[in-house]
C-alpha positions in Angstrom: -85.6 -18.3 44.5 -84.2 -21.8 44.1 -81.7 -23.5 46.3 -78.1 -22.2 46.2 -75.7 -23.9 43.8 -73.5 -26.2 45.9 -71.0 -26.8 43.1 -70.2 -23.1 42.9 -69.6 -22.9 46.6 -67.3 -26.0 46.6 -65.3 -24.7 43.6 -64.7 -21.3 45.2 -63.8 -22.7 48.6 -60.2 -21.9 49.3 -57.9 -25.0 49.8 -55.3 -25.1 52.5 -51.8 -24.2 51.4 -50.5 -27.6 52.4 -53.0 -29.4 50.0 -52.7 -27.0 47.1 -49.1 -27.8 46.5 -47.6 -31.2 46.0 -45.1 -32.1 48.6 -41.7 -32.7 47.0 -39.5 -35.5 48.5 -36.6 -34.4 50.6 -33.4 -34.6 48.6 -29.9 -34.3 49.9 -28.0 -31.3 48.6 -25.4 -32.0 45.9 -22.0 -31.4 47.5 -20.4 -30.8 44.0 -20.3 -27.3 42.5 -22.5 -26.8 39.6 -19.6 -26.4 37.1 -17.6 -29.5 38.3 -17.0 -32.2 35.6 -18.8 -35.6 36.0 -16.3 -38.4 36.5 -17.1 -41.9 35.2 -17.1 -44.7 37.8 -14.3 -47.1 37.4 -14.3 -50.7 38.6 -12.2 -51.3 41.7 -10.0 -54.3 41.5 -10.1 -56.2 44.8 -6.9 -58.1 45.4 -7.6 -61.1 47.6 -4.7 -62.4 49.7 -3.6 -66.0 49.0 -5.0 -67.8 52.0 -2.8 -70.0 54.1 -5.2 -72.9 53.9 -4.8 -73.1 50.1 -1.0 -73.1 50.5 -1.2 -76.0 53.0 -3.7 -78.0 51.0 -1.8 -77.4 47.7 1.5 -78.5 49.2 -0.2 -81.6 50.7 -1.7 -82.6 47.3 1.6 -82.1 45.6 3.4 -84.3 48.1 0.8 -87.0 47.9 0.9 -86.9 44.1 4.7 -87.1 44.1 4.7 -90.1 46.4 2.1 -91.9 44.3 3.9 -91.2 41.1 7.2 -92.4 42.5 5.5 -95.5 43.9 3.9 -96.4 40.5 7.1 -95.6 38.6 9.3 -97.8 40.7 6.8 -100.7 41.1 8.3 -103.7 39.5 4.9 -105.5 39.3 3.4 -102.7 37.1 5.7 -103.1 34.1 5.3 -99.9 32.2 7.1 -101.5 29.3 4.1 -103.9 29.0 1.7 -100.9 29.0 3.7 -99.3 26.1 3.8 -102.6 24.2 0.0 -103.3 24.3 -1.3 -99.7 24.2 -1.5 -99.8 20.4 -1.6 -103.6 19.8 -4.0 -104.9 17.2 -6.2 -106.7 19.7 -6.6 -103.6 21.9 -7.4 -101.4 18.8 -10.0 -103.9 17.7 -11.6 -103.7 21.1 -11.5 -99.9 21.0 -13.3 -99.9 17.6 -15.9 -102.3 18.9 -16.4 -100.1 22.0 -16.9 -96.9 19.9 -19.3 -98.2 17.3 -21.3 -100.2 19.9 -21.7 -97.0 22.0 -22.7 -94.9 19.0 -25.2 -97.4 17.6 -26.8 -98.1 21.0 -27.0 -94.5 21.9 -28.6 -93.6 18.6 -31.2 -96.4 19.0 -31.7 -95.3 22.6 -32.6 -91.8 21.5 -35.2 -93.1 19.1 -36.7 -95.4 21.8 -36.6 -92.6 24.4 -38.4 -90.2 22.0 -41.1 -92.7 21.3 -41.5 -93.5 25.0 -41.6 -89.7 25.8 -44.3 -89.1 23.2 -46.3 -92.0 24.5 -46.0 -90.6 28.0 -47.6 -87.3 26.8 -50.3 -88.9 24.7 -54.0 -88.5 25.5 -54.4 -92.3 25.6 -54.2 -93.7 29.1 -53.0 -97.1 27.7 -50.0 -95.4 26.0 -49.1 -93.4 29.1 -49.3 -96.6 31.2 -47.0 -98.5 28.7 -44.5 -95.7 28.8 -44.5 -95.5 32.6 -44.1 -99.3 32.9 -41.2 -99.3 30.4 -39.3 -96.6 32.2 -40.0 -98.2 35.6 -38.8 -101.6 34.5 -35.8 -101.0 32.5 -34.5 -98.1 34.6 -34.8 -100.1 37.8 -33.1 -103.3 36.8 -29.3 -103.2 36.6 -27.8 -103.2 33.1 -25.7 -106.3 33.7 -28.7 -108.3 34.7 -30.5 -107.2 31.5 -27.5 -108.2 29.4 -27.3 -111.6 31.0 -31.1 -112.1 30.5 -31.0 -111.3 26.8 -27.9 -113.5 26.4 -29.7 -116.5 27.9 -33.1 -115.8 26.3 -32.9 -119.3 24.6 -33.3 -120.9 28.1 -36.8 -119.2 28.2 -37.7 -119.3 24.5 -35.8 -122.0 22.6 -37.6 -120.9 19.4 -38.6 -117.4 18.2 -41.9 -117.8 16.3 -43.9 -115.3 14.3 -46.8 -117.6 13.6 -47.2 -118.5 9.9 -44.2 -116.5 8.9 -41.7 -118.9 10.5 -39.7 -119.9 13.5 -36.0 -119.5 14.2 -33.5 -120.9 16.7 -33.1 -118.3 19.5 -29.3 -119.0 19.9 -28.7 -118.2 16.3 -30.8 -115.0 16.4 -29.7 -113.6 19.7 -25.9 -113.7 19.4 -23.7 -112.1 22.1 -23.4 -108.9 20.0 -27.2 -108.8 19.4 -27.9 -109.3 23.1 -25.5 -106.5 23.9 -27.2 -104.1 21.5 -30.7 -105.0 22.8 -29.7 -104.7 26.4 -27.8 -101.4 26.2 -30.4 -99.8 23.9 -33.4 -100.7 26.1 -31.7 -99.8 29.3 -30.4 -96.4 28.0 -33.7 -95.7 26.2 -35.5 -95.6 29.6 -33.2 -92.8 30.8 -33.4 -91.0 27.5 -37.2 -91.1 27.8 -37.1 -89.1 31.0 -34.6 -86.7 29.6 -36.6 -86.0 26.5 -39.8 -85.8 28.4 -38.3 -83.1 30.8 -37.0 -81.2 27.8 -40.4 -81.2 26.0 -42.2 -80.1 29.2 -39.9 -77.1 29.6 -41.4 -75.5 26.5 -44.1 -72.9 27.5 -47.6 -74.4 27.2 -48.8 -71.1 25.7 -46.8 -71.8 22.5 -48.6 -75.1 22.1 -52.0 -73.4 22.4 -51.0 -70.7 19.9 -49.8 -73.4 17.4 -53.1 -75.2 17.9 -55.0 -72.0 17.3 -53.1 -71.6 14.0 -54.2 -75.1 12.9 -50.8 -76.9 13.2 -51.0 -80.6 13.6 -49.3 -82.4 16.6 -46.4 -83.7 14.3 -45.7 -80.2 12.8 -46.0 -78.7 16.3 -43.4 -81.2 17.5 -41.0 -80.5 14.6 -41.4 -76.8 14.4 -41.9 -75.7 18.0 -41.3 -78.2 20.7 -38.1 -80.1 19.7 -36.2 -77.1 18.4 -36.6 -75.4 21.8 -36.2 -78.5 23.9 -33.0 -79.8 22.2 -30.9 -77.1 23.9 -31.9 -78.6 27.3 -31.7 -82.2 26.1 -28.1 -82.1 24.8 -26.2 -81.7 28.1 -27.7 -84.7 29.8 -27.6 -86.7 26.6 -23.9 -86.0 26.4 -23.4 -87.3 29.9 -25.5 -90.4 29.0 -23.2 -91.0 26.0 -20.1 -90.9 28.2 -21.8 -93.3 30.5 -22.6 -95.5 27.6 -18.9 -95.5 26.5 -17.9 -96.8 29.9 -21.0 -99.0 30.2 -19.9 -101.0 27.1 -17.4 -102.7 29.4 -20.3 -104.7 30.9 -20.8 -106.6 27.7 -17.5 -108.4 28.4 -19.6 -110.5 30.8 -21.3 -112.0 27.7 -18.1 -112.5 25.7 -18.4 -109.4 23.3 -14.9 -108.4 22.1 -14.9 -104.8 23.2 -12.0 -103.0 25.0 -12.1 -104.6 28.4 -12.7 -108.1 27.0 -9.6 -107.7 24.7 -7.6 -106.6 27.7 -8.9 -109.6 29.7 -7.9 -112.0 27.0 -4.3 -110.6 27.0 -3.8 -110.6 30.7 -5.2 -114.1 31.0 -2.3 -115.2 28.8 0.6 -113.2 30.2 -0.7 -112.5 33.8 0.0 -108.8 33.5 -3.3 -107.7 35.1 -2.4 -104.2 36.3 -0.6 -103.2 33.1 -3.5 -104.3 30.9 -6.0 -102.6 33.1 -4.0 -99.4 32.8 -4.1 -99.8 29.0 -7.9 -100.1 29.0 -8.2 -97.1 31.4 -6.1 -94.9 29.3 -8.2 -95.6 26.2 -11.4 -95.1 28.2 -10.1 -91.7 29.4 -9.2 -90.8 25.8 -12.6 -91.7 24.4 -14.5 -89.9 27.2 -12.4 -86.8 26.7 -13.2 -86.7 23.0 -16.9 -87.1 23.9 -16.7 -84.3 26.4 -15.1 -82.0 23.8 -17.9 -82.8 21.3 -20.6 -82.2 23.9 -19.1 -78.8 24.7 -19.1 -77.9 21.0 -22.7 -78.9 20.6 -23.7 -76.9 23.7 -22.0 -73.8 22.4 -23.5 -74.2 18.9 -27.1 -74.4 20.3 -26.4 -71.6 22.8 -25.4 -69.3 19.9 -28.6 -70.2 18.0 -30.8 -69.5 21.0 
């Protein structure tokens, strides 16, 4: 006889009752009867009492605002009639137009410069990455007013702009105050846009780039089809803020005699000595322009939010 079959003995061995049945978790008994209808849960509206601190702060703000309004309205040096007279004067309107188109042109050029710098910063070449880093470091670190004055006085450093055999030109004729303003604002803003675009492009998942490369897409098509369409939703909000900053930053070009809004107001109050009134005129126009830019920014954000 051979050895006994161990498997048959194991299979017929009786298991304990505790192990033969799965232990069910303990459940609390349902207090409702079996035939009771199920009621839907309704949201409970919580009524918060109006805190006393808000009442005190609100009353204090209203009192301060009333006192300030009364002081400005009765101030004889302010001359609200002068504000109304020059608010839509031809000189001020010309300054407003110069401010608007200067901000739009410089911002568009800054987006192009920032995109090129961001692409250079993500290139495989170390030289291109170093050039992008140096550009952002230099133009973002130097104040914009200093850059404007430097470009305005470029003739002191280079009296002639030469391109070798092509020719040479007088720097003062090439770099006019308006040209210096466009160059200075564009390069300064381009450094900030470079970082904004770079951050937006890096927010796209790296796996999508690898999938596009596996499908044989070139870097340019990958940029147009995959990276930029997804990054633009994150790029628009800070770009809108930068455009509003650009609208206000155009006031700096008054230091190099460009006839924008603040420069027009300065010319008027230098003649009639109504400094506060003309500054209020300029401030009202700046508030109006930035409000329009804010509305446009919100519309763009909602449009791309719907598309995403």
